[in-house]
LOGUTI-548613 format. One record per atom (N, C-alpha, C, CB): x, y, z; residue in one letter. Coordinates in steps of 0.1 Angstrom, whole numbers, plus 5000, padded with zeros to 4 digits. Atoms other than C-alpha are relative to their C-alpha. Last residue first. Glycine has a CB too. Example, Ala and Ser with C-alpha at 12.3 -4.5 7.8 and 13.67 -1.06 7.14 Angstrom:
! residues 2
499149895000S
513749895071S
499250115008S
500450054986S
500949885000A
512349555078A
500950125000A
499050005012A
END
This chain:
! residues 116
501450115008R
786347239147R
499749994995R
499149984999R
499750065004S
789647479155S
498849845000S
501250035005S
499549965017Q
787747769153Q
500849904999Q
500950164996Q
500550015009Q
786147659185Q
500150024983Q
499450045005Q
500350125003I
788747569204I
499350014999I
500149935004I
499049995006T
790947929198T
499549774998T
501650095010T
500549955015A
787248099208A
501449904987A
500350245000A
501950065002A
786647899241A
500350064987A
498450085012A
500050175000T
790647959250T
499149924994T
500049945011T
498250055008T
791348309242T
499149894994T
501949915014T
500549925015R
787448409257R
500549924996R
500450154994R
500850035006N
789048249288N
499149974988N
500050035004N
498650174999D
792248369289D
499049964994D
500849895016D
499650025005I
789748709288I
501749934992I
499550055001I
501450005009A
787748609321A
500950044983A
498650175006A
500650074999S
791248569337S
499349934986S
499350055009S
498650075007N
792848909326N
499549864996N
501549985013N
499749955015Q
789649059337Q
500849884993Q
501050174999Q
500950085010E
789748819370E
499350074990E
499149945006E
500150105003H
793148959374H
499049924993H
500249985006H
499350015009Q
792249299373Q
500649844995Q
501050115003Q
500749955015A
789849279395A
500350034983A
499750115003A
501250065007Q
792049129420Q
499550024990Q
499250005005Q
499050115006A
794649389414A
498949914998A
501249935010A
499349905018K
791449699417K
500949904995K
501250195002K
501350005005A
790649489450A
499750134989A
499150005013A
500850184993Q
794049499468Q
498849994987Q
498850015022Q
499250034998A
794649839464A
500049904985A
500049965014A
500649895016Y
791449969474Y
501349914991Y
500350275002Y
501250105000R
792249759504R
499449984987R
498950055009R
500150105004A
795849929505A
499349884997A
500550005003A
499050035010D
794550209505D
500549914997D
500750065001D
500549935006I
792350189537I
500249964978I
500550135007I
501650104994T
794550069557T
498849954987T
498850125012T
499250075007A
796750369548A
499649855001A
501450035006A
499849945014Q
793950579557Q
500849904992Q
500850145000Q
501550075003E
793250379590E
499650064985E
498750045013E
499850114997G
797250439601G
498749924995G
500350005013G
498950025019L
797150829579L
500049845004L
502450094998L
500549955016R
794150829613R
500850004986R
499850155000R
501250195001R
795650589642R
498850064988R
498749955023R
499050175004A
799450799638A
498249954995A
501149865020A
499150025014R
797551139638R
500549964988R
500549994999R
501349975007E
795351089668E
500650034985E
499150155008E
501150075007E
799050979681E
498850004996E
499849955003E
500450005005K
801251219677K
499149924992K
500550044998K
501050034989G
804051139700G
498450034989G
500450125016G
500349804999M
806551279669M
499149965021M
498050104979M
499050004997R
807150839665R
500050155006R
500849954989R
500250024986L
803950809663L
501050015008L
499649905003L
500949964992A
803651079633A
500049955013A
498949994994A
499349885002E
806650919612E
499350095013E
499750074984E
498850054996E
804750579616E
501150155006E
500649914985E
500650084992A
801650749600A
501349955017A
499449864988A
499749924988R
804350899575R
498950005018R
500050154993R
498049874995T
805350629566T
499950065008T
500750144992T
499250104983L
801850419568L
501650125007L
501249744990L
501049984991K
800350729545K
500649955013K
498749944996K
500449854994L
802850689520L
499850045009L
499250064997L
498849984993Q
802750329519Q
500450135003Q
501049944993Q
500850044987A
798750349517A
500950035001A
499249905005A
500549884986T
800050649487T
499049875016T
498050174988T
499449884995T
802150389469T
499850115008T
500350054991T
499350054987L
799750119468L
501550075001L
500149824998L
501049984976E
796750379462E
500949915008E
497549885004E
499449944996S
799750439427S
498849985016S
500350134991S
498849944994S
800750129418S
499350165006S
501550014987S
500749865000A
797049959412A
501150085007A
498350025008A
500349905002Y
797949699387Y
498950145011Y
499749954989Y
500449935013Q
801449669389Q
498950044994Q
500349954991Q
499449865015A
802049779414A
499950004992A
501150044995A
501449844993A
798649589436A
501750094990A
499550055032A
499749915010D
800349209418D
499850175002D
499149954989D
500749895006Y
797849089445Y
500450064985Y
500050105009Y
500350165009R
800948939466R
499050024994R
499849855009R
498550025012A
801949359472A
499649844990A
502149975014A
501249965018A
797249379479A
502050004990A
498550305001A
501350065007E
798449159512E
499250064982E
498750035014E
500150175006E
800949319518E
499449884996E
500349945003E
498350055008I
800249629523I
500349904992I
501149965010I
500849995009A
797049499544A
501350104985A
498350085009A
500050145009V
799449329563V
498850064990V
499549845011V
498550065002R
801649679572R
499149854996R
501450005019R
499349875010A
798749899577A
500349884990A
501650115007A
501150065008T
796849599603T
500650114984T
497950045010T
499350155008D
800949659616D
498650014991D
500249805012D
499350035013L
799749989620L
500049875003L
501550074998L
500749895006S
796749999648S
501149984985S
500050165012S
501150175007S
799449689666S
498850084987S
498449905020S
499250055011P
802349999668P
498749904994P
501549915005P
498750134993S
799350199685S
501249904986S
498649835009S
498950115019A
797750469668A
500249925008A
501950074987A
498749905008P
795150699701P
500849794995P
501650165018P
498450014988P
791650489702P
500950104999P
501149854998P
498650055004H
789350619685H
500549985008H
500850074993H
499249924995N
785550759694N
500449914995N
500350065011N
499350034984G
782750639674G
501250065004G
500549865002G
501549974998C
782050609631C
501149985015C
498249884993C
500449864993G
784250779607G
499149985015G
499150104989G
499149884994Q
786050499595Q
499850125012Q
500450074989Q
499650054982F
783150269594F
501050065005F
500649845002F
500449964988L
782150539566L
500649915015L
498549994998L
499849865001L
785550519549L
498450065009L
500250034981L
498949934991A
785450149549A
500250115005A
500750014997A
499350064985L
782550099539L
500550055006L
500849935003L
500549974992A
782850309506A
499650035017A
499849974996A
499049914992V
785550139500V
499650115001V
501250024995V
499850024986V
783249819495V
501250155005V
500749825002V
500850024988C
780749979477C
501049995013C
499049874999C
501449934994L
782950069451L
499950035008L
499049975000L
498749924997I
785049819444I
499750125007I
500750054988I
500750064985K
781349649443K
501150025003K
499349845003K
501349984987R
780649859417R
499949915011R
498649994994R
499249874991K
784249869403K
498850075002K
501350104991K
500449875007G
782949469396G
501050135003G
498550035005G
500149924990M
785249189414M
499350194989M
501749985010M
END
């Protein structure tokens, strides 16, 4: 996935975040952020997109605190932002995996050519 595709995904996510009236935050809306963070971690986002993953985790923590304090709208916004940050981290990590695979494939092809 190229940088252009990643930016398109993030832009669309931000666009949809701003659309319409939003219901207050609920534990399930924060679950979406948790799942997105877990998925990003499975793609080695801690290695390839550590700053983005850390940002997502911090926003989720702040969303949980806001929900406990009864600030549901703030919790909802932070939860949505955490989800977007986690998905961006996942996309960035996936792109790095794909780039690494491409490099490995080129190296293998070069090795095969040299052995002929």
